[in-house]
matplotlib code that plots the C-alpha trace (Angstrom):
import matplotlib.pyplot as plt

x = [137.6, 137.1, 135.0, 137.7, 140.4, 138.4, 137.9, 141.8, 142.7, 140.4, 142.0, 145.4, 144.1, 142.8, 146.1, 147.8, 145.4, 145.4, 149.1, 150.2, 147.5, 148.0, 151.4, 150.7, 148.6, 151.3, 153.7, 151.4, 151.1, 154.7, 155.6, 154.4, 155.9, 159.3, 159.4, 158.5, 161.5, 163.8, 162.8, 162.8, 166.2, 167.8, 166.3, 167.3, 170.9, 170.9, 169.4, 171.9, 174.9, 173.5, 173.2, 176.6, 178.3, 176.3, 176.1, 179.1, 177.2, 177.8, 174.7, 172.5, 173.6, 172.5, 169.2, 168.5, 169.6, 167.1, 164.3, 164.4, 164.7, 161.5, 159.8, 160.9, 159.6, 156.5, 155.7, 156.3, 154.0, 151.3, 152.1, 151.8, 148.6, 147.2, 148.4, 147.1, 143.5, 143.8, 145.1, 145.0, 147.9, 149.6, 146.1, 145.4, 148.9, 148.6, 145.2, 146.4, 149.6, 147.4, 145.1, 147.9, 149.2, 146.0, 145.6, 149.0, 148.0, 144.7, 146.5, 149.0, 145.9, 144.5, 147.7, 148.1, 144.9, 143.3, 140.3, 138.3, 136.8, 134.1, 136.3, 138.7, 135.8, 134.5, 137.9, 138.2, 134.7, 135.7, 139.1, 137.4, 134.9, 137.7, 139.7, 136.6, 135.7, 139.6, 139.7, 136.1, 137.1, 140.2, 137.9, 138.8, 135.9, 136.2, 135.0]
y = [-43.6, -40.0, -39.1, -40.7, -38.5, -35.5, -35.8, -36.7, -33.7, -31.6, -32.8, -31.9, -28.4, -27.7, -29.3, -26.5, -23.7, -24.7, -25.6, -22.5, -22.4, -26.0, -25.7, -22.4, -24.5, -27.2, -24.3, -22.8, -26.4, -26.7, -23.3, -23.2, -26.8, -25.6, -22.4, -24.5, -26.7, -23.7, -21.9, -24.8, -26.3, -22.7, -22.6, -26.1, -25.5, -22.6, -24.8, -27.7, -25.0, -23.5, -26.9, -28.0, -24.7, -24.1, -27.4, -29.1, -32.8, -35.0, -37.0, -34.0, -32.4, -35.7, -35.6, -32.1, -33.1, -35.8, -34.2, -30.8, -33.0, -34.8, -31.5, -30.0, -33.1, -32.9, -29.1, -29.6, -32.4, -30.4, -27.5, -29.6, -31.3, -27.8, -26.5, -29.5, -28.7, -25.2, -25.5, -28.9, -28.8, -32.4, -34.1, -32.1, -32.7, -36.2, -36.6, -34.5, -36.7, -40.2, -38.7, -38.1, -41.4, -42.7, -40.2, -41.3, -45.0, -44.4, -42.2, -45.3, -47.5, -45.0, -44.6, -48.4, -48.9, -51.1, -52.9, -52.1, -49.0, -49.2, -49.9, -46.9, -44.8, -45.8, -45.2, -41.7, -40.8, -42.1, -40.1, -37.1, -37.4, -38.1, -35.0, -32.9, -34.0, -33.4, -29.9, -28.8, -30.4, -28.0, -25.0, -24.8, -24.5, -26.4, -24.9]
z = [-101.7, -102.8, -99.6, -97.2, -99.1, -98.5, -94.9, -94.8, -96.8, -94.4, -91.1, -92.7, -93.7, -90.2, -88.7, -90.7, -89.6, -85.9, -85.7, -84.0, -81.7, -80.8, -80.2, -78.1, -75.8, -75.3, -74.6, -72.0, -70.4, -69.9, -68.8, -65.0, -64.2, -66.1, -63.9, -60.6, -61.6, -62.1, -59.0, -56.4, -58.0, -57.1, -53.9, -53.3, -54.1, -51.5, -49.0, -49.6, -49.6, -46.3, -44.6, -45.6, -44.8, -41.5, -40.4, -41.7, -41.8, -44.7, -43.6, -43.1, -46.5, -48.1, -46.5, -47.3, -51.0, -51.1, -49.4, -51.6, -54.6, -53.7, -52.9, -56.2, -58.1, -56.3, -56.9, -60.4, -60.7, -59.0, -61.3, -64.4, -63.3, -62.7, -66.0, -67.7, -66.2, -67.1, -70.7, -71.7, -74.0, -73.2, -73.7, -77.0, -78.3, -77.7, -79.5, -82.4, -82.6, -82.6, -85.1, -87.5, -87.5, -88.3, -91.1, -92.4, -92.2, -94.1, -96.7, -97.3, -97.6, -100.2, -102.2, -102.1, -104.0, -101.1, -102.0, -98.7, -99.7, -97.0, -94.2, -95.3, -95.4, -92.0, -90.7, -92.0, -90.7, -87.0, -87.4, -88.5, -85.5, -82.9, -84.4, -84.3, -80.6, -79.6, -80.8, -79.7, -76.2, -76.3, -77.1, -80.9, -83.4, -86.6, -90.0]

ax = plt.figure().add_subplot(projection="3d")
ax.plot(x, y, z, "-o")
ax.set_aspect("equal")
plt.show()
């Protein structure tokens, strides 16, 4: 049980150490899609306004609205996919979140005095290996 608690403590310590870098990676991943949404939403409103003023046709304005909406969403999705390939922040945040929930579950098992010491220790090792893999895939080095 002591070995499992030590591994879980190391995960918590590394989370504290790498939290700013992990959050920065998530922020970097979301910046490009957000900018694309803002820029193309503004451009869409100008296009819709132009169509409404120049053409004066309600059906044409609705078509322009729907078309610019679809284009904006598609471009934001492309920007998100590019950004995720470049930074990997969303994948990293999801992996660290799943690992943290597993750490909390194992800590509850340890605090509850569970008799399954071998299972808890094996699970702690699996969580530690998954944690190392997630951070190393994101380019971090584990101390």
